[in-house]
C-alpha positions in Angstrom: -1.0 17.7 -12.5 1.8 20.0 -13.6 2.2 20.6 -17.3 5.3 20.1 -19.4 6.9 23.0 -21.1 6.2 23.0 -24.9 8.8 21.0 -26.7 7.1 20.7 -30.1 5.1 17.7 -31.4 5.6 14.5 -33.3 2.8 13.0 -35.3 0.5 15.5 -33.6 1.5 14.5 -30.1 3.9 15.9 -27.5 7.4 14.5 -28.0 7.3 13.4 -24.3 4.8 10.7 -25.4 7.5 9.0 -27.5 10.0 9.2 -24.7 7.5 7.3 -22.5 6.7 5.0 -25.4 10.4 4.0 -25.7 11.0 3.8 -22.0 8.1 1.4 -21.5 9.0 -0.6 -24.6 12.4 -1.5 -23.1 11.0 -2.0 -19.6 8.3 -4.4 -20.9 11.0 -6.2 -23.0 12.9 -6.7 -19.8 10.0 -8.0 -17.8 8.6 -10.4 -20.4 12.0 -11.7 -21.3 12.5 -12.7 -17.7 9.0 -14.1 -17.4 9.4 -16.2 -20.5 12.4 -18.2 -19.1 11.5 -18.1 -15.3 9.8 -21.6 -15.0 12.2 -23.1 -17.6 15.1 -22.0 -15.5 13.6 -23.3 -12.3 12.9 -26.8 -13.7 16.1 -27.2 -15.7 18.6 -29.6 -14.2 21.3 -28.3 -11.9 24.8 -27.7 -13.2 26.3 -30.9 -11.8 23.8 -32.8 -13.9 24.5 -30.9 -17.1 21.8 -28.2 -16.8 21.7 -24.5 -16.1 18.8 -24.3 -13.7 17.8 -25.0 -10.1 16.4 -28.4 -10.6 13.0 -27.7 -9.0 9.9 -29.9 -9.6 7.4 -28.5 -12.0 4.8 -28.1 -9.2 7.2 -26.0 -7.1 8.2 -23.9 -10.1 4.6 -23.2 -11.0 3.7 -22.3 -7.4 6.6 -19.9 -7.3 5.5 -18.5 -10.7 2.0 -17.8 -9.3 3.4 -16.0 -6.3 5.7 -13.9 -8.4 3.0 -12.8 -10.9 0.6 -12.2 -8.0 3.1 -9.9 -6.3 3.6 -8.1 -9.6 0.0 -6.8 -9.2 0.1 -6.3 -5.5 3.3 -4.2 -5.2 2.1 -1.4 -7.6 -0.5 -0.5 -5.0 2.3 0.3 -2.6 4.5 1.9 -5.3 1.7 4.1 -6.5 1.0 5.3 -3.0 4.7 6.1 -2.4 4.9 8.0 -5.7 1.7 10.0 -4.9 2.6 10.7 -1.3 6.4 11.2 -1.2 8.5 10.5 -4.3 6.6 11.8 -7.4 6.3 9.7 -10.5 9.6 10.5 -12.1 11.7 9.6 -9.1 9.7 6.4 -8.5 10.3 5.3 -12.1 14.1 5.9 -11.8 14.3 4.1 -8.4 12.0 1.3 -9.7 13.9 0.9 -12.9 17.3 0.7 -11.1 15.9 -2.0 -8.8 14.5 -4.0 -11.7 17.8 -3.8 -13.6 19.7 -4.9 -10.4 17.2 -7.8 -9.9 17.8 -9.0 -13.4 21.5 -8.9 -13.1 21.4 -10.7 -9.7 19.3 -13.4 -11.4 21.9 -13.6 -14.1 24.8 -14.2 -11.7 26.7 -17.3 -13.0 26.3 -20.3 -10.8 30.0 -20.8 -10.7 30.3 -17.5 -8.7 27.8 -18.5 -6.0 28.2 -22.3 -5.7 26.0 -23.6 -2.9 24.0 -20.4 -2.7 22.2 -20.4 -6.1 18.7 -20.6 -4.6 19.4 -17.8 -2.1 20.8 -15.5 -4.8 17.7 -16.3 -7.0 15.3 -15.2 -4.2 17.2 -12.0 -3.6 17.2 -11.2 -7.3 13.5 -12.0 -7.6 12.6 -9.9 -4.5 14.6 -6.9 -5.8 12.9 -7.2 -9.2 9.4 -7.3 -7.6 10.1 -4.2 -5.5 11.3 -2.3 -8.6 8.2 -3.4 -10.5 6.0 -2.0 -7.8 7.6 1.5 -8.2 7.8 1.5 -12.0 4.6 -0.1 -13.2 1.8 2.2 -11.9 3.6 5.5 -12.6 4.7 5.6 -16.2 1.2 5.1 -17.7 -0.2 7.8 -15.4 2.3 10.2 -16.9 1.0 9.6 -20.4 -2.4 11.0 -19.3 -0.7 14.0 -17.6 0.8 15.1 -21.0 -2.6 16.3 -22.0 -5.0 18.9 -20.6 -8.4 17.7 -19.4 -10.7 17.1 -22.4 -7.8 17.0 -25.0 -9.1 14.7 -27.7 -5.5 13.5 -28.4 -5.4 11.6 -25.1 -7.2 8.5 -26.4 -4.8 8.3 -29.4 -1.8 8.7 -27.1 -2.7 5.5 -25.1 -3.0 3.7 -28.4 0.5 4.7 -29.4 1.8 3.9 -26.0 0.2 0.4 -26.0 1.9 -0.3 -29.3 5.2 0.3 -27.5 4.2 -2.1 -24.7 3.3 -4.9 -27.1 6.4 -4.4 -29.4 8.5 -4.8 -26.3 6.5 -7.9 -25.2 6.7 -9.4 -28.7 10.5 -8.9 -29.1 11.2 -10.2 -25.6 10.4 -13.9 -26.1 12.1 -14.0 -29.5 15.3 -12.2 -28.5 15.7 -13.9 -25.1 15.0 -17.3 -26.5 17.6 -16.7 -29.2 20.2 -15.5 -26.7 19.6 -18.6 -24.4 19.9 -20.9 -27.4 23.1 -19.1 -28.6 24.7 -19.7 -25.2 23.8 -23.4 -25.2 20.8 -23.1 -22.8 22.4 -20.8 -20.3 19.5 -19.0 -18.7 21.8 -16.5 -16.9 22.6 -15.0 -20.3 18.8 -14.5 -20.8 18.5 -12.7 -17.4 21.4 -10.5 -18.3 19.8 -9.7 -21.7 16.6 -8.7 -19.8 18.7 -6.5 -17.5 20.3 -4.8 -20.4 16.9 -3.9 -21.7 16.0 -2.3 -18.4 19.3 -0.3 -18.4 18.4 1.0 -21.9 15.1 2.2 -20.5 16.8 4.0 -17.6 19.3 5.7 -19.9 16.5 7.0 -22.1 14.8 8.5 -19.0 18.0 10.1 -17.7 18.9 11.7 -21.1 15.6 13.0 -22.2 13.0 13.2 -19.4 13.6 16.8 -18.2 13.8 18.1 -21.8 10.6 16.4 -23.1 8.5 16.1 -19.9 9.3 19.4 -18.1 7.8 19.2 -14.6 5.4 16.4 -15.2 5.8 13.7 -12.6 8.2 15.6 -10.4 5.7 16.7 -7.7 3.9 14.1 -5.6 0.1 14.0 -6.5 -0.9 14.3 -2.8 0.8 17.7 -2.7 -0.9 18.9 -5.8 -4.3 17.6 -4.4 -3.8 19.5 -1.2 -3.2 22.7 -3.2 -6.3 22.1 -5.2 -8.4 21.3 -2.1 -7.2 24.5 -0.5 -8.3 26.5 -3.5 -11.7 24.8 -3.7 -12.5 24.4 0.0 -12.7 21.1 1.9 -15.1 18.5 0.3 -17.6 17.0 2.9 -17.6 13.2 3.1 -21.0 11.7 2.4 -22.3 8.1 2.8 -22.7 5.9 -0.3 -26.1 6.2 -2.1 -28.1 3.2 -3.2 -27.0 3.7 -6.8 -23.4 3.7 -5.7 -23.8 0.6 -3.6 -25.4 -1.2 -6.6 -22.6 -0.2 -8.8 -20.0 -1.4 -6.3 -21.8 -4.8 -6.2 -21.3 -5.0 -9.9 -17.6 -4.4 -9.6 -17.3 -7.1 -6.9 -19.3 -9.7 -8.8 -17.4 -9.1 -12.1 -14.2 -9.2 -10.1 -14.9 -12.8 -9.1 -15.3 -13.8 -12.8 -12.1 -11.9 -13.6 -10.3 -14.2 -11.2 -11.5 -17.3 -13.2 -10.4 -15.7 -16.4 -6.9 -14.7 -15.4 -6.2 -17.9 -13.4 -6.7 -19.7 -16.7 -5.0 -17.1 -19.0 -1.8 -16.9 -16.9 -1.1 -20.6 -17.6 0.6 -19.1 -20.6 3.9 -18.3 -18.8 3.6 -21.4 -16.5 2.0 -24.7 -17.4 1.6 -24.0 -21.1 5.2 -22.8 -21.3 6.4 -26.2 -19.8 4.0 -28.1 -22.1 5.6 -26.3 -25.1 9.1 -27.2 -23.9 8.4 -30.9 -23.0 5.6 -32.1 -25.2 5.5 -30.0 -28.4 7.1 -30.7 -31.7 8.8 -27.4 -32.4 10.9 -28.5 -35.4 10.7 -26.7 -38.7 12.9 -28.8 -41.0 16.2 -29.1 -39.0 15.6 -26.0 -36.9 13.8 -26.1 -33.5 11.7 -23.0 -32.6 12.8 -21.8 -29.1 10.1 -22.4 -26.4 10.0 -18.7 -25.5 9.0 -17.6 -29.0 5.5 -18.8 -28.3 5.3 -16.3 -25.4 5.3 -13.5 -28.1 2.1 -14.7 -29.8 -0.2 -12.9 -27.4 1.5 -9.5 -28.0 1.5 -10.1 -31.7 -2.2 -11.0 -31.8 -3.2 -8.0 -29.6 -1.5 -5.6 -32.0 -3.1 -7.2 -35.0 -6.6 -7.8 -33.7 -7.3 -5.0 -31.1 -8.4 -2.5 -33.8 -10.5 -5.3 -35.4 -12.3 -6.2 -32.2 -12.9 -2.5 -31.4 -14.3 -1.9 -34.9 -16.6 -4.9 -34.6 -18.2 -3.5 -31.4 -18.7 -0.1 -33.0 -20.2 -1.5 -36.2 -22.7 -3.5 -34.1 -24.1 -0.2 -33.0 -27.3 -0.7 -30.9 -26.7 -4.5 -31.0 -23.3 -4.2 -29.2 -23.2 -6.5 -26.2 -23.1 -4.9 -22.8 -20.1 -5.3 -20.5 -21.2 -8.5 -18.7 -22.0 -10.3 -22.0 -18.5 -9.3 -23.3 -17.1 -10.7 -20.1 -19.1 -13.9 -20.6 -17.8 -14.1 -24.2 -14.2 -13.7 -23.0 -14.6 -16.7 -20.6 -16.1 -18.9 -23.4 -13.2 -17.9 -25.7 -10.7 -18.8 -22.9 -12.4 -22.2 -22.7 -12.1 -22.6 -26.5 -8.4 -22.0 -26.3 -8.0 -24.8 -23.7 -9.9 -27.1 -26.1 -6.9 -26.7 -28.4 -4.6 -27.7 -25.5 -6.9 -30.8 -24.9 -6.5 -31.5 -28.7 -2.7 -31.3 -28.3 -2.8 -34.0 -25.5 -5.2 -36.2 -27.4 -2.9 -36.1 -30.5 -0.2 -37.7 -28.4 -2.4 -40.7 -27.6 -1.2 -41.0 -24.1 2.4 -41.5 -25.3 4.6 -39.1 -23.3 7.4 -39.7 -25.8 5.3 -38.5 -28.7 5.1 -34.8 -29.6 2.0 -32.6 -30.4 1.8 -30.1 -33.2 2.8 -26.6 -32.4 -0.3 -25.4 -34.2 -2.4 -26.4 -31.3 -0.5 -23.8 -29.2 -1.0 -21.2 -31.8 -4.7 -21.8 -31.8 -4.8 -21.7 -28.0 -3.0 -18.4 -27.7 -5.2 -16.9 -30.5 -8.4 -17.7 -28.7 -7.0 -16.7 -25.3 -6.0 -13.3 -26.8 -9.5 -12.9 -28.3 -10.9 -13.6 -24.8 -8.6 -11.0 -23.3 -9.7 -8.4 -25.8 -13.3 -9.0 -25.0 -12.9 -9.1 -21.2 -9.9 -7.3 -19.9 -10.1 -3.8 -21.3 -13.8 -3.7 -20.4 -13.0 -4.5 -16.7 -10.8 -1.4 -16.2 -13.2 0.8 -18.2 -16.1 -0.5 -16.1 -14.4 0.3 -12.8 -13.8 3.9 -13.9 -17.4 4.2 -14.9 -19.0 2.6 -11.8 -16.8 3.5 -8.9 -17.9 6.6 -6.9 -15.4 9.3 -7.6 -14.4 9.7 -4.0 -13.3 6.0 -3.7 -12.2 5.5 -7.4 -8.6 4.7 -6.5 -9.7 2.3 -3.8 -11.9 0.4 -6.2 -9.1 0.3 -8.9 -6.8 -1.1 -6.2 -9.5 -3.7 -5.3 -9.7 -4.7 -9.0 -5.9 -5.3 -9.1 -6.3 -7.4 -5.9 -8.6 -9.7 -7.9 -6.0 -10.0 -10.7 -3.2 -10.7 -8.1 -5.3 -13.4 -6.5 -6.0 -14.9 -10.0 -2.3 -15.1 -10.7 -1.5 -16.9 -7.4 -4.5 -19.3 -8.0 -3.3 -19.9 -11.5 0.1 -21.0 -10.2 -1.6 -23.3 -7.7 -3.7 -24.8 -10.5 -0.7 -25.3 -12.7 1.2 -27.0 -9.9 -1.3 -29.9 -9.9 0.9 -31.3 -12.8 2.8 -32.9 -9.9 6.2 -33.1 -8.2 8.0 -35.1 -10.9 7.3 -38.7 -11.6 6.7 -40.4 -14.9 6.1 -38.2 -18.0 2.9 -40.2 -18.6 1.6 -39.1 -15.2 2.5 -35.4 -16.0 0.7 -35.6 -19.3 -2.4 -37.1 -17.7 -2.4 -34.4 -15.0 -1.9 -31.7 -17.7 -5.0 -33.1 -19.5 -7.0 -32.9 -16.3 -5.9 -29.3 -15.7 -6.7 -28.1 -19.3 -10.1 -29.8 -19.2 -10.9 -28.5 -15.7 -10.1 -24.9 -16.7 -12.1 -25.2 -20.0 -15.2 -26.6 -18.2 -15.0 -24.0 -15.3 -14.5 -21.1 -17.8 -17.4 -22.2 -20.0 -19.8 -22.7 -17.2 -18.8 -19.3 -15.7 -19.4 -17.7 -19.0 -22.9 -19.2 -19.2 -23.8 -18.2 -15.6 -22.6 -14.6 -16.2 -24.5 -14.4 -19.5 -27.8 -15.1 -17.6 -26.8 -12.6 -14.9 -26.1 -9.9 -17.4 -29.5 -8.1 -17.4 -29.5 -7.8 -13.6 -26.0 -6.5 -13.5 -26.8 -3.9 -16.1 -29.8 -2.8 -14.0 -27.4 -2.3 -11.0 -25.2 -0.1 -13.2 -28.0 2.4 -13.3 -27.2 3.7 -16.8 -23.5 4.0 -16.4 -23.0 2.3 -19.8 -25.2 4.7 -21.8 -23.2 6.7 -24.3 -24.0 8.9 -27.3 -21.1 9.1 -29.7 -20.6 9.3 -33.4 -19.2 6.1 -35.0 -15.7 7.7 -35.3 -15.7 8.8 -31.7 -16.9 5.4 -30.5 -14.2 3.6 -32.5 -11.5 5.9 -31.1 -12.8 5.3 -27.6 -13.0 1.5 -28.0 -9.4 1.4 -29.1 -8.3 3.8 -26.4 -10.0 1.6 -23.7 -7.9 -1.4 -24.9 -4.8 0.8 -25.0 -5.3 2.1 -21.5 -5.8 -1.4 -20.2 -2.5 -2.5 -21.8 -0.8 0.5 -20.3 -1.9 -0.5 -16.7 -2.4 -4.2 -16.8 0.9 -5.1 -18.6 
C-alpha cells in the first residue's frame, strides 16, 4: 500500500492513527446509538396511542433486528470489494459515512412530517444506513495497518489504541442516546438524530485532517496496487490446495459452525435482552430510573477493562495456555453462564409479569457474555489469518463473516419466539424458554467442541506453534483482541 508523508508522531505513533481513532469513535457512537434504540422504537406504541414508535409486535421487531445486524456483516464484503477495485478506501469511507448520516437523519424524520408513511420512511432510512455501513466498516481498520511498514513492531500497539476508540464510542452511545431520548419524553426520533450528528462529526474530522495526516494512504484502489506488484514480480502460477491446506480449511469451517451458535446467543443483547430490560427489569435507583439503553454500554466497558486482563492470563499460563478450540469451548460455556443469570432474573419474578427483576442479573449476564467474547471472538479472526492459504485468505475471511451474518439473522429468529403480543405472562414464559434453550445449546456445544479440540489441532498442522518472549506474547494477545474489535465492531 502507499505510504503517508511523515507528519510527526504522537505517543510514538503516526498522527494519522489518532485521526482514524477519532473518526471511528464517532462512527461507532452513531451505529451503537441507533442499535440501542432500534427494537425499542419498533415496539413502542404508535403516536395516536401516545407513543413514538411503529407499534410492531416484539416478534416482528426482533426478526427485523436480526435481518439488520446480519446485513451489517454481509454488505462489507461488497463494500470492501468496491473499495479495493474502484474507489479506494478513503473515498469509500466518505461515501459510506455520508450514507450512514443520511440514513440516521431519515430514521429521525418526525412522524408528523410523514403521516401514513412512517414504515416506508423507516425502511428507506435503514436501507441507506446499511449501504453506508458496507462501504465504511471494512475500510477504516485496513487503513490503520497501512500506516506502518511491514514488520513495524508498533502495528500491534496501534490496533490496541484504535480499539479503545471503538469501545469508547460504543460505551458513550447507549448512555448519551438514552439520556437524549429520556430528555425528549421518549421521542426516539431525537435519538436517531443524535446518532446522525455523531456520524457527521466523524465525516468532518475526515474532511479536515485526512490529507494532511494520511497522505496518499487509502487513495489508490488495492487492486491497482496489486497489479503493479504482480507486474514487478511476475505472474504467480495457481496451484491446487495441498492436504495440509484442506485440513486447515476444514478447521475454519467447523469452528465457523460453533461461531454461529455463540453469536446467535450473544446478539440477543440488542434484541430480546434489550426488550427484557425495558419491560421486566427494575431499573430504579432511588427515584431515578436507569435508561434501558445504558445497559447496552456494559459490553464495551467490560471489554476495555478486562481485555488486557484476559490477554495477560493466557500469557502467564505459558505452556498450559489452552489451544484455540478449547478457548472457543470456554467462550460457549461462559455464554451459557450468562444466560443462567437471565434465567435467574425470570425465576425471581415468580411467574408474575407485573413484578420486576433486579438489574444486577443483567449486569452479571453481560459480564459473562463479554468474557465469552474475549475467549472466542478474537481467536476466530486470528485463526483464519493463520490457517487460510495465502492465495484465498480474503475469501476465507469473507466466509468467516458470512458465518457471523448468519448468526445474527438466526439470533433474530430465536428472539422472535417471544411471540406476537399476547399476555405478558406468556411473553415471560417464552423468554424463559429462549434463555434456557440458548444456555443448554451453548453449554452442550462447548462440551462437544472441547472433546473435538485435539483432532482440530492435528488438522491445523502446527499453525498455532509460536516462540515469543512473554512481553512479545502479551503484546500479540492484546493486539489480536484489538484487531478483532476493529473488524468485528
